[in-house]
RODO-2510 file (C-alpha; in nm, 4 decimals, decimal comma):
residues 116
     n   res          X          Y          Z
     1     m    -0,9789    13,0187     1,1232
     2     d    -1,1253    12,7269     1,3235
     3     f    -0,9073    12,4543     1,3532
     4     r    -1,1678    12,2068     1,2371
     5     k    -1,1597    12,4054     0,8496
     6     i    -0,7609    12,4188     0,8745
     7     l    -0,8168    12,0384     0,8980
     8     f    -1,1020    12,0229     0,6956
     9     w    -0,9029    12,2100     0,3952
    10     t    -0,4805    12,0835     0,4755
    11     t    -0,6683    11,6871     0,4092
    12     r    -0,8486    11,7402     0,0830
    13     i    -0,5624    11,9984    -0,0697
    14     f    -0,2862    11,7031     0,0339
    15     t    -0,5215    11,4642    -0,1254
    16     i    -0,5475    11,6646    -0,4320
    17     l    -0,1905    11,6891    -0,4663
    18     i    -0,1212    11,3149    -0,4437
    19     v    -0,3619    11,2712    -0,7099
    20     l    -0,1573    11,5446    -0,9215
    21     f     0,1388    11,2968    -0,8524
    22     f    -0,0614    11,0068    -0,9727
    23     y    -0,1563    11,2033    -1,3064
    24     l     0,2205    11,2676    -1,3557
    25     f     0,2740    10,9387    -1,4597
    26     i    -0,0008    11,0037    -1,7645
    27     a     0,2658    11,2379    -1,8843
    28     k     0,5196    10,9751    -1,9177
    29     s     0,3321    10,7788    -2,2142
    30     f     0,3373    11,0918    -2,3723
    31     a     0,6789    11,1665    -2,3548
    32     e     0,7455    10,8181    -2,5158
    33     q     0,5589    10,7001    -2,8193
    34     f     0,2062    10,6926    -2,7591
    35     n     0,0294    10,4304    -2,6970
    36     i    -0,3189    10,3817    -2,6096
    37     y    -0,2910    10,0791    -2,3410
    38     s     0,0222    10,3221    -2,1955
    39     f    -0,1893    10,6029    -2,1477
    40     l    -0,5170    10,4294    -1,9902
    41     m    -0,2571    10,1915    -1,7643
    42     s    -0,0770    10,5413    -1,6245
    43     s    -0,4352    10,6589    -1,5432
    44     v    -0,6405    10,4288    -1,3845
    45     p    -0,4298    10,4791    -1,0539
    46     g    -0,4953    10,8582    -1,0499
    47     t    -0,8586    10,8199    -1,1243
    48     i    -0,9266    10,5746    -0,8706
    49     l    -0,7726    10,8046    -0,6099
    50     l    -0,9979    11,1066    -0,8085
    51     l    -1,2523    10,8913    -0,7649
    52     t    -1,1899    10,8391    -0,3820
    53     l    -1,0923    11,1878    -0,3203
    54     i    -1,4607    11,3020    -0,4500
    55     l    -1,6453    11,0424    -0,2210
    56     s    -1,4157    11,1281     0,0600
    57     w    -1,5115    11,4844     0,0471
    58     r    -1,8668    11,3940     0,1793
    59     w    -1,8130    11,0922     0,3627
    60     e    -1,4613    11,1083     0,5527
    61     n    -1,5620    10,7277     0,6624
    62     f    -1,4718    10,6458     0,2921
    63     g    -1,1623    10,8258     0,2809
    64     i    -1,0414    10,6613     0,6512
    65     l    -1,1368    10,3137     0,4446
    66     f    -0,9640    10,3314     0,1594
    67     f    -0,6235    10,5046     0,2586
    68     l    -0,5528    10,3309     0,5352
    69     y    -0,6888    10,0013     0,4283
    70     g    -0,5950    10,0314     0,0724
    71     l    -0,2592    10,1171     0,1713
    72     g    -0,2275     9,7980     0,3789
    73     y    -0,3027     9,5939     0,0780
    74     f    -0,1183     9,7921    -0,1325
    75     g     0,1914     9,7741     0,0709
    76     l     0,1599     9,3506     0,1365
    77     a     0,0675     9,2746    -0,2670
    78     t     0,3478     9,5237    -0,4107
    79     s     0,6184     9,4676    -0,1182
    80     q     0,7813     9,1540    -0,3237
    81     k     0,7537     9,2728    -0,6668
    82     v     0,8962     9,6355    -0,6662
    83     s     1,1759     9,7798    -0,4459
    84     w     1,0720     9,8991    -0,0793
    85     i     1,1604    10,2368    -0,1496
    86     s     0,8979    10,2457    -0,4578
    87     v     0,6156    10,1066    -0,2080
    88     v     0,7191    10,4046     0,0432
    89     i     0,6973    10,6574    -0,1689
    90     i     0,3393    10,5478    -0,2599
    91     s     0,2478    10,4248     0,0474
    92     v     0,3363    10,7245     0,2746
    93     p     0,1486    10,9992     0,1892
    94     l    -0,1464    10,7817     0,1146
    95     c    -0,1081    10,6954     0,4966
    96     i    -0,0815    11,1056     0,6153
    97     s    -0,3999    11,1219     0,3851
    98     g    -0,5744    10,8711     0,5729
    99     i    -0,4928    10,9868     0,9128
   100     l    -0,5951    11,3362     0,8025
   101     f    -0,9606    11,2164     0,7018
   102     f    -0,9390    11,0357     1,0450
   103     t    -0,8771    11,2950     1,2314
   104     s    -1,0837    11,5135     1,0148
   105     f    -1,3547    11,2835     1,1026
   106     l    -1,2750    11,3130     1,4775
   107     n    -1,2985    11,6736     1,5198
   108     s    -1,5956    11,6843     1,2711
   109     k    -1,8179    11,4766     1,4952
   110     k    -1,7037    11,6806     1,8239
   111     k    -1,8684    11,9835     1,6719
   112     k    -2,2132    11,8240     1,6101
   113     k    -2,4057    11,8603     1,9784
   114     p    -2,7204    11,6653     2,0581
   115     r    -3,0778    11,8265     2,0041
   116     k    -3,2657    11,9217     2,2932
***
């Protein structure tokens, strides 16, 4: 298997696992007494990541921008409100996903050769 294909699929599978991790928070709303507000608020981060994954599947630039710049915004916006370990648990997988999208983007550009 080609390195580009391995990198392509590793990036997408890793991001799918991140989305599933965020959707696990929805289960918390079912564990307690069901509340529609709690359900909707728990599903927002996972839904945003799912939409980002769908757009990034085709346009890797979008994934790079969202995961790296969005990560910076998330870190700055929440670092004073929650503990640093919570920020690290959320931020590190997103940062790895952004780096994987970036390397996948660079490798996909190398394979395209100019037409004569």
